[in-house]
C-alpha positions in Angstrom: 0.0 0.0 0.0 2.8 2.4 0.9 4.6 1.6 -2.3 1.4 2.4 -4.3 1.0 5.7 -2.5 4.6 6.5 -3.3 4.1 5.8 -7.0 1.0 8.0 -7.1 2.9 10.8 -5.5 5.6 10.5 -8.0 3.0 10.8 -10.8 1.3 13.9 -9.5 4.3 15.4 -7.8 7.4 14.1 -9.6 10.7 14.4 -7.8 13.0 17.0 -9.1 16.3 18.8 -8.6 16.0 21.3 -5.7 18.1 23.8 -7.6 17.0 23.9 -11.2 13.7 22.0 -11.0 14.7 19.3 -13.6 12.6 16.2 -13.2 14.5 13.3 -11.7 15.4 11.5 -8.5 18.6 13.5 -7.8 18.2 16.3 -5.2 21.2 18.1 -6.7 21.2 17.1 -10.4 24.1 16.2 -12.6 23.6 19.4 -14.6 23.8 21.7 -11.6 26.7 19.9 -9.7 29.4 20.6 -12.3 28.5 24.3 -12.1 29.8 24.7 -8.6 32.9 27.0 -8.6 35.5 25.2 -6.4 38.2 27.0 -4.5 41.8 26.1 -3.9 42.8 25.3 -0.3 44.0 28.1 2.0 46.5 27.8 4.8 44.2 29.9 7.0 40.8 28.2 6.5 39.1 25.9 4.0 36.0 26.6 1.8 34.7 24.1 -0.7 33.3 26.6 -3.2 32.3 30.1 -4.1 29.0 31.4 -2.7 27.6 32.0 -6.1 25.5 30.4 -8.8 24.0 27.0 -8.1 25.8 26.6 -4.8 24.4 29.9 -3.5 20.9 28.9 -4.7 21.2 25.5 -3.1 22.4 26.9 0.2 19.6 29.5 0.3 16.9 26.8 -0.4 18.5 24.6 2.2 18.5 27.3 4.9 15.5 29.4 4.2 13.1 27.2 2.3 13.8 24.3 4.7 14.8 21.9 1.9 16.6 19.5 4.3 17.1 16.9 1.6 19.9 19.2 0.3 21.9 18.3 3.4 22.9 15.0 1.7 24.5 16.3 -1.6 25.9 19.5 0.1 27.3 17.4 2.9 29.0 15.2 0.4 30.8 18.2 -1.1 32.3 18.7 2.3 33.2 15.0 2.7 35.0 15.0 -0.7 36.9 18.2 0.2 37.9 16.8 3.6 39.1 13.6 2.0 41.3 15.5 -0.5 42.6 18.5 1.5 42.4 17.9 5.2 44.2 15.3 7.4 41.0 13.9 8.8 42.7 11.3 11.1 44.2 14.3 13.0 40.7 15.5 14.0 39.0 14.6 17.2 35.6 16.1 16.7 33.4 18.3 14.5 31.7 21.3 16.1 29.1 23.0 13.9 28.7 26.8 14.4 25.6 27.0 16.6 22.4 29.0 16.1 20.8 31.0 18.9 17.9 29.1 20.4 15.4 31.7 19.0 16.6 31.2 15.5 16.8 27.5 15.9 13.2 27.5 17.0 12.2 29.6 14.0 14.0 27.5 11.4 13.5 24.1 13.0 17.0 22.9 12.4 20.6 24.0 12.4 21.7 23.6 8.8 25.4 23.4 9.7 24.7 20.5 12.2 23.0 18.5 9.4 26.1 19.0 7.2 28.4 18.0 10.1 26.4 14.8 10.6 26.9 13.8 6.9 30.7 14.2 7.5 30.4 12.0 10.6 28.6 9.4 8.6 31.3 9.1 6.0 34.5 10.1 7.8 33.7 8.8 11.3 34.7 12.0 13.1 32.1 12.6 15.8 29.8 15.7 15.6 29.5 17.3 19.0 26.7 19.8 19.4 26.0 21.8 22.5 29.6 22.4 23.6 29.8 25.7 21.7 26.8 27.8 22.7 25.5 31.1 21.1 24.4 33.1 24.1 23.3 36.2 22.2 20.8 36.5 19.3 22.9 38.6 17.0 21.8 40.3 13.8 22.5 38.3 10.6 26.0 39.2 9.3 24.8 39.8 5.8 22.6 42.6 7.0 25.5 44.6 8.5 28.4 46.7 7.0 31.7 45.0 7.1 33.1 47.1 9.9 30.2 46.2 12.2 30.4 42.5 11.8 33.1 41.8 14.3 31.5 44.0 16.9 28.1 42.3 16.3 29.5 38.9 17.3 31.9 40.0 20.1 31.4 37.7 23.1 28.4 35.9 21.4 29.8 32.4 21.9 30.7 30.5 25.0 31.9 26.9 25.6 30.1 24.5 27.9 31.8 21.4 29.2 35.4 22.7 28.7 36.9 19.4 29.9 35.6 17.7 26.8 37.6 19.9 24.4 40.9 20.1 26.4 43.8 19.3 24.1 41.4 18.3 21.2 41.9 19.0 17.5 38.6 20.5 16.4 37.0 20.9 13.0 34.8 24.0 13.2 32.1 23.8 10.5 30.0 26.6 9.0 28.0 27.0 5.8 29.1 30.4 4.6 32.4 32.4 5.2 32.0 36.1 4.6 34.5 38.3 6.6 35.4 35.4 8.9 33.9 37.2 12.0 31.8 34.3 13.0 34.5 31.6 12.8 37.0 34.0 14.5 34.8 34.4 17.5 34.0 30.7 17.7 37.7 29.9 17.4 38.6 32.4 20.2 36.1 30.8 22.5 37.3 27.2 21.7 40.9 28.2 22.2 40.2 30.0 25.4 38.5 26.8 26.7 41.6 24.7 26.0 41.3 23.3 22.5 44.6 22.2 21.0 43.8 23.4 17.5 40.8 24.6 15.5 40.6 24.0 11.8 37.9 25.9 9.9 35.9 24.4 7.1 33.0 26.0 5.4 30.7 24.9 2.5 31.1 28.3 0.7 32.9 31.6 0.7 31.9 35.0 -0.6 34.4 36.6 -2.9 
């Protein structure tokens, strides 16, 4: 019965690419995926691709249209990057950049945590949520002039359970890197709590 219901749904509401709308079973189709503009690794932080074109559209649909299915293919971009460019056996845990509880309630999920869990699934590095906590509901970084972004986030993050990150090598994960203010504040909090090293990986970077 369930199989029949699924077939009927596919007839009236056929599955399609979440980015371009092409009919098919791939959430991120083979026409869109090659259009992602990949970035070369940096010694300071790592970003998979440029926040533009199909990647930008996919991230916006993932975050703001609540298309959680995109966590799979977007997460795999991070997995592939990690396997190529970062020494994953050196990492003890993944910490996704947290949302404030108010924004988490509004959205219903932390998109970065879903991406982190995809890495955990394939690379076996544990995702640890709740250690890094966002204590202030800050304004979205995109809404602010560049010079105000660092001030907006100052002191916004604290670490709970400091013993759990003592001397640990942490992969700090976020979806978009703009000025680096968010990851800088998170790194500061993690280092102050005793982390041995913090490696930054984001799905995209604005240029």
